[in-house]
C-alpha positions in Angstrom: 15.4 11.3 -7.9 15.9 11.0 -4.2 19.5 10.2 -3.2 20.2 7.6 -0.6 18.9 9.0 2.7 22.2 10.1 4.3 23.0 11.0 7.9 22.7 14.7 8.5 25.8 16.3 10.0 25.6 16.5 13.8 27.1 19.4 15.8 29.8 17.2 17.2 30.9 15.2 14.1 29.5 14.4 10.7 28.3 10.8 10.5 29.1 8.8 7.4 26.5 8.7 4.7 25.5 5.3 3.5 23.4 3.9 0.6 20.3 1.9 1.1 20.7 -1.9 1.5 19.3 -4.4 -1.0 15.8 -5.6 -0.4 15.7 -7.9 2.6 13.7 -11.1 3.0 11.1 -9.2 4.9 10.5 -5.4 5.2 10.1 -5.8 9.0 13.4 -7.6 9.3 15.7 -4.8 8.4 15.8 -1.0 8.6 16.8 -0.5 5.0 15.0 -1.1 1.7 15.2 0.6 -1.7 13.0 -0.4 -4.6 13.2 2.0 -7.5 11.4 2.0 -10.7 7.8 1.7 -11.7 5.0 4.1 -10.8 6.2 4.5 -7.2 9.7 4.2 -5.8 9.6 2.7 -2.3 12.3 3.5 0.2 12.6 2.5 3.8 15.4 3.6 6.2 15.9 4.0 9.9 18.2 3.9 12.9 18.2 4.7 16.5 16.9 7.7 18.4 18.7 11.0 17.7 19.8 10.0 14.2 18.9 12.1 11.3 18.1 11.3 7.6 18.1 13.7 4.7 15.7 13.3 1.7 14.9 15.3 -1.5 12.9 13.9 -4.4 12.2 15.3 -7.8 8.6 14.1 -7.5 6.0 14.5 -4.8 6.3 11.9 -2.0 4.2 10.4 0.8 6.1 9.7 4.1 5.1 7.7 7.1 6.7 5.5 9.8 6.6 1.7 10.3 6.9 2.0 13.3 8.2 4.9 15.4 8.1 8.7 15.7 10.0 11.1 13.4 10.3 14.9 13.5 10.4 16.3 10.0 11.9 19.7 9.2 11.3 21.3 5.8 11.1 24.8 4.6 11.5 26.3 8.1 8.6 24.2 9.5 8.3 21.1 11.6 5.9 18.2 11.7 5.6 15.0 13.8 5.1 11.8 11.9 4.0 8.8 14.0 1.0 6.4 14.5 -1.4 9.4 14.3 0.1 11.3 11.3 1.7 10.8 7.9 2.6 13.5 5.5 3.1 14.8 2.0 6.5 16.1 0.8 6.3 18.1 -2.4 8.8 17.7 -5.3 12.3 19.1 -4.7 11.5 19.7 -1.0 14.6 19.1 1.1 13.6 17.5 4.4 15.5 16.5 7.5 14.0 13.7 9.5 15.1 13.3 13.2 14.3 9.9 14.6 12.6 10.3 17.9 12.1 6.6 18.7 14.9 4.1 19.5 14.2 2.1 16.3 12.0 4.3 14.0 11.7 3.4 10.4 10.9 5.9 7.7 8.9 4.9 4.6 9.0 7.2 1.6 6.8 6.6 -1.5 8.0 8.7 -4.5 4.9 9.3 -6.7 5.7 9.2 -10.4 3.5 10.8 -13.0 2.0 7.4 -13.9 0.5 6.8 -10.5 -0.8 10.4 -10.2 -2.5 10.1 -13.6 -4.0 6.7 -12.6 -5.5 8.1 -9.4 -7.2 11.0 -11.4 -8.5 8.5 -14.0 -9.7 5.9 -11.4 -11.6 8.5 -9.3 -12.8 10.9 -11.9 -16.4 10.1 -11.0 -15.6 11.1 -7.4 -14.4 14.5 -8.8 -10.7 13.9 -8.4 -9.0 16.2 -10.8 -5.4 16.8 -11.8 -5.3 20.4 -10.7 -6.5 19.7 -7.2 -4.2 16.7 -6.9 -1.3 19.0 -7.9 -2.4 21.3 -5.1 -2.6 18.5 -2.6 0.9 17.2 -3.5 2.4 20.7 -3.9 2.9 21.6 -0.3 4.4 19.9 2.8 1.5 18.9 5.0 0.7 16.4 7.8 -2.4 14.2 7.4 -4.3 12.0 9.9 -3.2 8.4 9.7 -6.4 6.6 9.6 -6.8 2.8 10.1 -7.3 2.4 6.3 -4.1 4.4 5.5 -2.2 2.3 8.1 -3.4 -1.0 6.5 -2.7 0.3 3.0 0.9 1.2 3.9 1.7 -2.1 5.6 0.1 -4.1 2.7 2.0 -2.1 0.1 5.4 -2.5 1.7 4.6 -6.2 2.2 3.6 -6.6 -1.5 6.8 -5.1 -2.8 9.3 -5.7 0.0 8.4 -9.3 0.9 6.5 -10.7 -2.2 8.6 -8.7 -4.7 5.4 -8.0 -6.7 6.3 -4.6 -8.1 3.7 -4.4 -10.9 1.0 -6.6 -9.5 -2.7 -5.7 -9.6 -2.5 -5.5 -5.8 0.5 -3.1 -5.9 -1.3 -0.8 -8.4 -4.5 -0.8 -6.3 -2.6 0.0 -3.1 -0.6 2.8 -4.8 -3.7 4.4 -6.2 -5.5 4.1 -2.9 -2.7 5.8 -1.0 -2.7 8.7 -3.5 -6.5 8.9 -3.3 -6.5 8.9 0.5 -3.9 11.8 0.6 -6.2 13.6 -1.8 -9.4 13.3 0.2 -7.8 13.7 3.6 -6.3 17.0 2.4 -9.6 18.2 1.0 -11.5 17.1 4.1 -9.0 18.8 6.3 -9.2 22.1 4.5 -13.0 21.8 4.9 -12.7 21.1 8.6 -13.9 17.6 8.2 -10.9 15.7 9.5 -11.2 11.9 9.9 -10.1 10.1 13.0 -6.5 9.0 13.2 -5.4 5.5 14.0 -4.8 6.2 17.7 -8.3 7.6 18.3 -9.6 4.3 19.7 -7.2 4.3 22.6 -7.4 6.4 25.7 -4.8 9.1 26.3 -3.4 7.0 29.2 -2.7 4.0 27.0 -1.4 6.2 24.2 1.1 8.0 26.5 2.2 4.7 28.0 2.8 3.1 24.5 4.8 6.2 23.5 6.9 5.9 26.6 7.5 2.2 26.0 8.6 2.8 22.4 11.0 5.5 23.6 12.5 3.3 26.3 13.1 0.0 24.6 16.9 0.3 25.3 16.8 1.1 29.0 15.0 0.0 32.2 11.4 1.2 32.7 9.6 0.4 35.9 5.8 0.2 36.0 5.7 3.0 38.5 7.7 5.3 36.1 5.6 4.2 33.2 2.4 5.1 35.1 3.9 8.5 36.0 4.7 9.2 32.3 1.2 8.1 31.3 -0.4 10.4 33.9 -2.1 7.7 35.9 -1.7 5.5 38.9 -0.2 2.0 38.3 -3.5 0.4 39.1 -5.4 2.7 36.6 -2.8 2.0 34.0 -3.2 -1.8 34.5 -6.9 -1.6 34.1 -6.6 0.6 31.0 -4.2 -1.8 29.3 -6.3 -4.8 30.2 -9.5 -3.2 28.8 -8.0 -1.8 25.6 -5.2 -4.2 24.7 -6.0 -7.3 26.6 -2.7 -7.6 28.4 -0.7 -5.9 31.1 1.7 -3.0 30.6 4.6 -5.2 31.6 3.6 -7.8 29.1 3.3 -5.2 26.3 6.8 -3.9 27.2 8.3 -7.3 27.1 6.6 -8.1 23.8 7.8 -4.9 22.2 11.4 -5.4 23.3 11.5 -9.0 22.0 9.7 -8.1 18.7 12.3 -5.3 18.2 15.1 -7.7 19.1 13.9 -10.1 16.3 13.9 -7.2 13.8 17.5 -6.2 14.8 18.7 -9.8 14.7 17.3 -10.5 11.3 18.8 -7.3 9.9 22.2 -9.1 10.2 23.8 -5.9 11.6 24.2 -6.8 15.2 25.4 -9.6 17.4 23.1 -11.3 19.9 24.7 -9.6 22.9 24.4 -6.2 21.2 20.8 -6.8 20.5 20.1 -7.8 24.1 21.6 -4.6 25.3 19.7 -2.5 22.7 16.4 -3.8 24.0 17.1 -3.3 27.6 18.4 -6.7 28.8 21.5 -6.6 31.1 21.7 -10.4 31.2 22.2 -12.4 28.0 20.8 -15.6 29.6 17.7 -13.8 30.6 17.3 -12.4 27.1 17.8 -15.8 25.5 15.3 -17.4 27.8 12.7 -14.7 27.1 13.3 -14.8 23.4 12.9 -18.6 23.3 9.7 -18.4 25.3 8.2 -15.9 22.8 9.4 -17.3 19.5 10.1 -21.0 20.2 13.8 -20.8 19.3 17.0 -19.1 20.6 18.0 -15.7 19.3 20.9 -17.2 17.5 18.5 -18.9 15.1 17.4 -15.5 13.8 20.8 -13.8 13.8 21.8 -12.7 10.3 18.6 -14.3 8.9 
C-alpha cells in the first residue's frame, strides 16, 4: 500500500516526514485526508509551493489536484497535473510530486481489484475488457481533465471526505465512472481522438491570468503585472474576465485569496495573522475586514474549525 506521502529530501535539508491527518469535517477545509479500505483508498495531501511529496502504491492509482498545479516525476519522465490534466500511476511506480502552486492539493485514488473488476463488468457492452484496462493502468500517463472528470472527482471526495459514505451507491458509481473515464480517455488519446480538457472554454488570456493569480496568492500582484503575465493589456484583460467569468481580475484575485484563507483557517494549522500573510495581506485589520465582507463573520470564527 502507499505509505503516507512524505516530504522528499531537499538539497539544503531533509524535511520531516509526516503521516496523513484524520479525515477533516470538509475535504476543502484541510490539506490532509486519508481514507483507506474498500474498493478505493482516497488520499489527499498538499502544502505550499516548492514542497515535494513522495508516493508509491502496490495498486494502480489515479492522481489529480483539487486545486493547484503539480509537477510529477516518475521513471525518468515528467508530467504536469493541473486543471487541464490528471494522470494514471501504475502499480509500484515511485513518483515525486513537486507542488507548483502556493496551496496545491494532491488527490490520489488507489484502485483495488474490486473496482477494476466492477468497471469491466459494468461496461462490458461498451467493450471494456480486463486486458485493455490492465494496459491503461499499466503505464504512467497524463489524460485530459474533462468537465465530467472534474465533477466526478469533486463529488467523490465530497461523498467520502465530507459525508463519510464510503460504500454508498453514489461512491460506487463515482469510482466506476472515474475508472471508465481513464479507460476511454486513454483509448481515445491513442486513437488521436482527445476530448477537450476543462480549461478549453476559457481564452488563453484568462487561463494565463488565473494561473498567475494562483501562483501569487502569497504576494502582491498588480493588475498591470497580471496583464503582462497574461500577455494582454490591462483593458483587454478586464474585458476578457468580464466576458468569461462575469467579474474583474481584481475581484477574482480577492476572492481566491479569501477562499484560500478560509481553507487555511479551517485546517487548524495556522493563526489568523499567519493566514493573512500567506494570502498576501500586510495588514491584519484589512484582512479581517475583507474576510467579514466575503463570509459574513470574522476570520477568528473559522480558525481551528
